[in-house]
C-alpha positions in Angstrom: 14.3 -47.4 -102.8 16.8 -44.7 -102.0 19.6 -44.9 -99.4 18.8 -43.8 -95.8 20.9 -41.3 -94.1 23.2 -42.3 -91.3 21.3 -42.7 -88.1 17.9 -42.1 -89.8 16.5 -45.6 -88.6 17.4 -45.0 -84.9 14.7 -44.1 -82.2 15.9 -40.8 -80.5 14.1 -39.5 -77.5 12.7 -36.0 -77.7 15.0 -33.5 -76.1 13.8 -31.7 -72.9 14.8 -28.4 -71.5 16.1 -27.6 -68.0 12.9 -25.8 -67.1 10.8 -28.9 -67.8 13.2 -31.1 -65.8 13.2 -28.6 -62.9 9.3 -28.4 -63.0 9.1 -32.1 -62.9 11.6 -32.4 -60.0 9.8 -29.7 -58.0 6.4 -31.5 -58.7 7.9 -34.5 -57.3 9.4 -32.6 -54.2 5.9 -31.0 -53.7 4.3 -34.4 -53.6 6.7 -35.4 -50.8 9.2 -37.5 -52.8 12.7 -37.2 -53.8 13.4 -36.3 -57.4 15.7 -38.7 -59.2 16.7 -39.2 -62.8 14.5 -42.1 -63.2 11.5 -40.3 -61.4 11.9 -37.2 -63.5 12.3 -39.4 -66.7 9.0 -41.2 -65.7 7.2 -38.0 -65.0 8.2 -36.4 -68.3 7.9 -39.7 -70.4 10.7 -38.5 -72.7 14.1 -37.3 -72.9 17.6 -38.8 -72.5 18.6 -40.3 -69.0 22.0 -38.9 -69.6 20.8 -35.5 -70.4 18.4 -35.6 -67.5 21.3 -36.7 -65.2 23.4 -33.7 -66.2 20.5 -31.2 -65.8 19.6 -32.9 -62.4 23.1 -32.2 -61.2 22.7 -28.5 -62.1 19.2 -28.6 -60.4 20.7 -29.8 -57.2 23.4 -27.1 -57.3 20.9 -24.3 -57.8 18.6 -26.0 -55.0 21.6 -26.0 -52.6 22.3 -22.3 -53.5 18.7 -21.5 -52.8 18.6 -23.4 -49.5 21.9 -21.5 -48.5 20.1 -18.1 -49.3 22.2 -17.3 -52.3 20.1 -15.1 -54.6 22.9 -15.2 -57.2 21.9 -18.7 -57.9 18.8 -17.3 -59.6 20.9 -16.0 -62.4 21.8 -19.6 -63.4 18.1 -20.5 -63.8 16.2 -20.2 -67.0 14.7 -16.6 -67.7 11.2 -17.7 -67.1 12.0 -19.6 -63.9 14.5 -16.9 -62.7 11.9 -14.2 -63.1 9.3 -16.1 -61.2 11.8 -17.1 -58.4 13.0 -13.5 -58.3 9.5 -12.3 -57.9 9.0 -14.8 -55.1 12.3 -13.8 -53.6 11.4 -10.0 -53.7 7.8 -10.9 -52.3 9.6 -12.7 -49.5 11.8 -9.9 -48.8 8.8 -7.5 -48.8 7.0 -9.8 -46.4 10.0 -10.0 -44.3 10.4 -6.3 -44.3 6.8 -5.8 -43.5 6.9 -8.4 -40.8 10.1 -6.7 -39.4 8.4 -3.2 -39.7 5.3 -4.5 -38.0 7.2 -6.1 -35.3 9.3 -3.0 -34.8 6.1 -0.9 -34.7 4.6 -3.4 -32.3 7.8 -3.3 -30.1 7.9 0.5 -30.2 4.2 0.7 -29.3 4.8 -1.9 -26.5 7.8 0.1 -25.4 5.9 3.4 -25.5 3.1 1.7 -23.5 5.6 0.5 -20.9 7.2 4.0 -20.7 3.7 5.4 -20.1 2.8 2.9 -17.5 6.2 3.4 -15.9 5.5 7.2 -15.9 1.9 6.6 -14.5 3.3 4.4 -11.7 6.2 6.7 -10.9 3.6 9.6 -10.7 1.4 7.4 -8.5 4.2 6.4 -6.3 5.3 10.1 -6.1 1.7 11.1 -5.0 1.6 8.2 -2.5 5.0 9.3 -1.1 3.6 12.9 -0.7 0.5 11.5 1.1 2.7 9.3 3.2 4.9 12.3 4.0 1.9 14.4 4.9 0.4 11.6 6.9 3.6 11.2 8.8 3.9 15.0 9.4 0.3 15.0 10.7 1.1 12.1 12.9 4.2 13.7 14.3 2.3 16.9 14.9 -0.5 14.9 16.6 2.1 13.1 18.6 3.8 16.3 19.7 0.4 17.7 20.7 -0.4 14.6 22.6 2.9 14.7 24.3 2.3 18.3 25.4 -1.1 17.3 26.6 0.3 14.5 28.5 3.1 16.6 30.0 0.4 19.2 31.1 -1.8 16.4 32.5 1.2 15.0 34.4 2.0 18.4 35.8 -1.7 18.8 36.9 -1.7 15.4 38.4 1.4 16.0 40.2 -0.2 19.3 41.5 -3.3 17.5 42.5 -1.4 14.9 44.3 0.6 17.5 46.1 -2.6 19.1 47.0 -4.1 15.8 48.1 -1.0 15.2 50.3 -1.4 18.6 51.8 -5.1 18.1 52.4 -4.4 14.7 54.0 -1.9 16.3 56.2 -4.2 19.1 57.1 -7.0 16.6 57.7 -4.7 14.6 60.0 -3.6 17.7 61.9 -7.3 18.9 62.3 -8.2 15.4 63.5 -5.3 15.7 66.0 -6.5 19.1 67.2 -10.2 17.9 67.3 -8.9 15.0 69.4 -7.1 17.3 71.7 -10.2 19.6 71.9 -12.3 16.6 72.7 -10.0 15.6 75.5 -10.0 19.1 76.8 -13.8 19.4 76.6 -14.0 16.0 78.3 -11.8 17.4 81.0 -13.7 20.6 81.4 -17.1 18.7 81.5 -15.6 16.4 84.1 -14.4 19.3 86.2 -17.8 21.1 85.8 -19.5 17.9 86.9 -17.2 17.6 89.9 -17.8 21.4 90.8 -21.6 21.0 90.5 -21.5 18.0 92.8 -19.3 19.9 95.3 -21.6 22.7 95.2 -24.7 20.6 95.7 -23.0 19.0 98.6 -22.2 22.4 100.3 -25.8 23.8 99.9 -28.0 24.3 103.2 -31.2 22.1 103.7 -34.4 23.3 102.2 -36.1 24.6 105.3 -33.3 27.0 106.1 -33.4 28.3 102.6 -37.1 28.9 102.8 -36.9 30.9 106.0 -34.2 33.0 104.7 -36.2 33.7 101.5 -39.3 34.7 103.6 -37.2 37.1 105.6 -35.8 38.7 102.7 -39.3 39.1 101.1 -41.0 40.5 104.3 -38.5 43.3 104.8 -39.9 46.4 103.0 -37.5 48.4 100.9 -36.9 51.9 101.9 -37.3 54.3 99.2 -35.3 57.3 99.1 -37.4 60.5 99.3 -34.7 62.8 98.1 -35.1 61.6 94.5 -38.9 62.6 94.0 -38.3 66.4 94.3 -35.5 66.2 91.7 -37.8 64.3 89.3 -40.4 67.0 89.7 -38.0 69.7 89.2 -36.7 68.1 86.0 -40.3 68.0 84.7 
């Protein structure tokens, strides 16, 4: 048998790349666990714990840079992972930009709608103010006309009251005159009655009046003869 080379009989673990260690660590993180050197070693089933420990330190640095929002940390990743992370990063940026654009457009649309609503409300308020102004003017005009009518009615009422007072005074004066005339008529009637009574008392008895009347009737009237020839001559 020939001589073995130095270290030929030792069992060496297969080396693993940083990409494999990172994928194993991210799988553990996706499952809800915390990636450790032992966990990654068990997940890979090969590799050197020291090498995995060094690569895990690099992984945690890159992870902290990603969590802090440093896109330059992608340059420290392997090319295949860097390209995938860069694509995801660009997609996230595009989504964020689209979201911002959508929100901006929505905000602008909402602002334009608010402006339109405000203009419509302002126009409606202006129309209502015009209607209120017109109604106020109509009410003022109607109130002025009503005041004028009330003033005319008050003047007519005052004139009617004055006329009524004049009529009342006239009626009272006429009643006074009528009462005076009644008293005068009463006095006249009383005097006439007194005179009639006095005349009745002064008249002669009935027999004397009949004899005087018979004498006056028995006396013939003398007709004048001088008038007859005049009538004939006239004829």
